PASEBA-1860 file (N, C-alpha, C; in nm, 3 decimals):
! residues 100
1> MKYAHIVG> 0.085/-0.119/0.001/-0.003/-0.002/-0.001/0.091/0.124/-0.002 ~ 0.053/0.222/-0.086/0.134/0.347/-0.092/0.077/0.448/0.007 ~ 0.165/0.521/0.068/0.122/0.628/0.153/0.185/0.757/0.105 ~ 0.112/0.863/0.126/0.164/0.997/0.091/0.268/1.043/0.191 ~ 0.371/1.107/0.143/0.475/1.158/0.234/0.537/1.283/0.169 ~ 0.595/1.366/0.252/0.659/1.489/0.208/0.805/1.454/0.176 ~ 0.846/1.487/0.052/0.980/1.459/0.011/1.064/1.585/-0.007 ~ 0.996/1.699/-0.001/1.069/1.826/-0.012/0.980/1.939/0.038
9> WGSYRPDK> 1.040/2.046/0.061/0.964/2.163/0.111/1.021/2.291/0.047 ~ 0.941/2.388/0.034/0.988/2.517/-0.020/0.908/2.635/0.037 ~ 0.969/2.747/0.037/0.897/2.862/0.078/0.937/2.985/-0.009 ~ 0.855/3.084/-0.003/0.886/3.211/-0.078/0.825/3.322/-0.009 ~ 0.896/3.433/-0.001/0.844/3.558/0.061/0.867/3.670/-0.036 ~ 0.767/3.756/-0.058/0.792/3.875/-0.142/0.905/3.962/-0.088 ~ 0.967/4.038/-0.171/1.081/4.122/-0.127/1.036/4.241/-0.040 ~ 0.925/4.304/-0.074/0.887/4.423/-0.006/0.844/4.394/0.139
17> ILTNNDLA> 0.897/4.475/0.233/0.872/4.462/0.375/0.799/4.585/0.424 ~ 0.688/4.563/0.497/0.617/4.675/0.562/0.628/4.654/0.711 ~ 0.699/4.742/0.778/0.717/4.726/0.922/0.608/4.798/1.000 ~ 0.602/4.770/1.130/0.508/4.843/1.218/0.542/4.991/1.218 ~ 0.669/5.024/1.211/0.705/5.169/1.207/0.658/5.234/1.079 ~ 0.662/5.158/0.968/0.603/5.213/0.843/0.454/5.240/0.863 ~ 0.386/5.151/0.925/0.243/5.167/0.950/0.217/5.286/1.042 ~ 0.305/5.308/1.140/0.287/5.414/1.238/0.300/5.550/1.166
25> RMVDTSDE> 0.373/5.556/1.057/0.382/5.679/0.982/0.257/5.704/0.896 ~ 0.176/5.601/0.877/0.053/5.616/0.795/-0.070/5.639/0.880 ~ -0.078/5.574/0.996/-0.193/5.584/1.085/-0.153/5.606/1.225 ~ -0.243/5.636/1.312/-0.215/5.662/1.452/-0.195/5.530/1.528 ~ -0.073/5.479/1.525/-0.039/5.355/1.596/0.112/5.356/1.624 ~ 0.160/5.252/1.685/0.304/5.241/1.712/0.349/5.096/1.696 ~ 0.478/5.077/1.680/0.532/4.941/1.676/0.493/4.863/1.804 ~ 0.511/4.924/1.916/0.480/4.861/2.042/0.332/4.821/2.050
33> WIFTRTGI> 0.244/4.909/2.011/0.094/4.879/2.019/0.066/4.761/1.933 ~ 0.115/4.760/1.810/0.085/4.644/1.717/0.150/4.520/1.766 ~ 0.275/4.526/1.811/0.352/4.406/1.852/0.288/4.342/1.974 ~ 0.250/4.420/2.074/0.197/4.361/2.197/0.060/4.297/2.172 ~ -0.011/4.335/2.068/-0.141/4.276/2.043/-0.136/4.163/1.940 ~ -0.033/4.167/1.850/-0.032/4.066/1.746/0.094/3.980/1.739 ~ 0.201/4.026/1.802/0.331/3.956/1.792/0.400/3.980/1.658 ~ 0.347/4.074/1.577/0.404/4.097/1.442/0.486/4.226/1.443
41> RERRIASE> 0.602/4.214/1.387/0.690/4.335/1.366/0.695/4.381/1.224 ~ 0.682/4.289/1.129/0.684/4.320/0.989/0.603/4.219/0.911 ~ 0.563/4.260/0.793/0.489/4.171/0.705/0.545/4.191/0.564 ~ 0.530/4.089/0.479/0.572/4.093/0.338/0.456/4.137/0.254 ~ 0.484/4.219/0.156/0.379/4.272/0.065/0.416/4.226/-0.075 ~ 0.318/4.156/-0.142/0.338/4.107/-0.278/0.334/4.225/-0.373 ~ 0.416/4.219/-0.480/0.412/4.325/-0.583/0.288/4.307/-0.667 ~ 0.266/4.402/-0.757/0.149/4.391/-0.843/0.160/4.270/-0.938
49> RETTATLA> 0.284/4.226/-0.963/0.305/4.110/-1.053/0.287/3.976/-0.981 ~ 0.293/3.981/-0.845/0.285/3.856/-0.768/0.147/3.829/-0.730 ~ 0.103/3.700/-0.752/-0.030/3.656/-0.718/-0.018/3.535/-0.625 ~ -0.130/3.489/-0.579/-0.129/3.368/-0.496/-0.062/3.253/-0.569 ~ -0.093/3.239/-0.698/-0.036/3.127/-0.776/0.113/3.145/-0.799 ~ 0.155/3.270/-0.824/0.299/3.286/-0.854/0.381/3.266/-0.723 ~ 0.326/3.309/-0.609/0.390/3.288/-0.480/0.400/3.140/-0.454 ~ 0.290/3.064/-0.479/0.292/2.921/-0.458/0.386/2.848/-0.554
57> FEAAARAL> 0.393/2.898/-0.680/0.484/2.843/-0.776/0.626/2.857/-0.728 ~ 0.669/2.973/-0.681/0.803/2.991/-0.634/0.837/2.894/-0.522 ~ 0.743/2.879/-0.431/0.767/2.781/-0.321/0.775/2.638/-0.371 ~ 0.684/2.601/-0.465/0.687/2.469/-0.520/0.813/2.442/-0.599 ~ 0.861/2.538/-0.677/0.984/2.517/-0.747/1.099/2.490/-0.650 ~ 1.104/2.563/-0.543/1.209/2.539/-0.443/1.193/2.400/-0.377 ~ 1.072/2.361/-0.355/1.048/2.229/-0.297/1.098/2.118/-0.392 ~ 1.077/2.136/-0.522/1.125/2.036/-0.621/1.276/2.029/-0.616
65> VVADMHPS> 1.345/2.140/-0.601/1.489/2.140/-0.592/1.536/2.059/-0.467 ~ 1.471/2.088/-0.353/1.507/2.017/-0.231/1.482/1.868/-0.246 ~ 1.373/1.827/-0.310/1.339/1.690/-0.328/1.410/1.623/-0.444 ~ 1.485/1.703/-0.519/1.556/1.654/-0.643/1.458/1.581/-0.732 ~ 1.347/1.652/-0.762/1.239/1.596/-0.845/1.211/1.686/-0.965 ~ 1.154/1.628/-1.068/1.107/1.697/-1.185/0.955/1.717/-1.160 ~ 0.899/1.828/-1.215/0.753/1.848/-1.195/0.667/1.729/-1.244 ~ 0.714/1.657/-1.349/0.634/1.545/-1.398/0.623/1.430/-1.294
73> QVDLIIVA> 0.705/1.435/-1.194/0.702/1.325/-1.094/0.602/1.357/-0.977 ~ 0.546/1.476/-0.979/0.451/1.515/-0.872/0.313/1.458/-0.903 ~ 0.255/1.388/-0.806/0.123/1.328/-0.823/0.009/1.424/-0.784 ~ 0.032/1.517/-0.692/-0.074/1.595/-0.646/-0.017/1.731/-0.592 ~ -0.091/1.837/-0.623/-0.058/1.968/-0.571/-0.176/2.019/-0.489 ~ -0.154/2.053/-0.368/-0.261/2.109/-0.281/-0.216/2.253/-0.246 ~ -0.304/2.345/-0.272/-0.281/2.485/-0.229/-0.394/2.525/-0.136 ~ -0.358/2.563/-0.014/-0.458/2.611/0.085/-0.446/2.759/0.097
81> TSTPEYIF> -0.544/2.839/0.059/-0.536/2.980/0.068/-0.672/3.042/0.096 ~ -0.672/3.154/0.166/-0.798/3.225/0.185/-0.800/3.342/0.088 ~ -0.702/3.354/0.000/-0.698/3.463/-0.096/-0.669/3.415/-0.240 ~ -0.761/3.332/-0.297/-0.736/3.282/-0.432/-0.753/3.395/-0.533 ~ -0.684/3.380/-0.648/-0.697/3.478/-0.757/-0.835/3.465/-0.816 ~ -0.880/3.345/-0.835/-1.007/3.318/-0.898/-1.080/3.211/-0.823 ~ -1.212/3.207/-0.843/-1.289/3.100/-0.782/-1.262/2.973/-0.857 ~ -1.248/2.985/-0.996/-1.221/2.871/-1.082/-1.131/2.921/-1.195
89> PATASRVQ> -1.025/2.852/-1.232/-0.981/2.726/-1.181/-0.911/2.737/-1.048 ~ -0.889/2.624/-0.984/-0.823/2.625/-0.852/-0.678/2.677/-0.867 ~ -0.630/2.740/-0.762/-0.496/2.790/-0.762/-0.393/2.678/-0.789 ~ -0.418/2.556/-0.735/-0.328/2.442/-0.755/-0.320/2.411/-0.903 ~ -0.425/2.430/-0.983/-0.419/2.407/-1.128/-0.328/2.507/-1.194 ~ -0.331/2.628/-1.149/-0.242/2.732/-1.205/-0.099/2.702/-1.171 ~ -0.072/2.658/-1.045/0.062/2.622/-1.007/0.116/2.506/-1.092 ~ 0.029/2.408/-1.114/0.066/2.295/-1.198/0.103/2.346/-1.339
97> DYLG> 0.025/2.433/-1.392/0.053/2.490/-1.526/0.191/2.564/-1.524 ~ 0.216/2.645/-1.425/0.341/2.722/-1.415/0.460/2.626/-1.409 ~ 0.438/2.514/-1.332/0.552/2.422/-1.316/0.582/2.344/-1.447 ~ 0.485/2.338/-1.536/0.505/2.270/-1.659/0.462/2.128/-1.647
END
């Protein structure tokens, strides 16, 4: 019997960083106020060219390198997001297309 298992992992973060101090210059808040309530000091902001699918593709491409695999060897792509680009097709389908 075959079982699913993780053979590689990848991650990707957009380059642009928005800090709490950046936010404090925009609205009436402070780094301390945000951090004590959320534990967050900075967040990454996707560029206009970056979408949920392109972010997932970058992470998937890195996972394939770690696993020493070709995209054709992948049996299943699962993308879990609360911010899909489209309702249909699924983001995982777009990632599969980008991977080739």
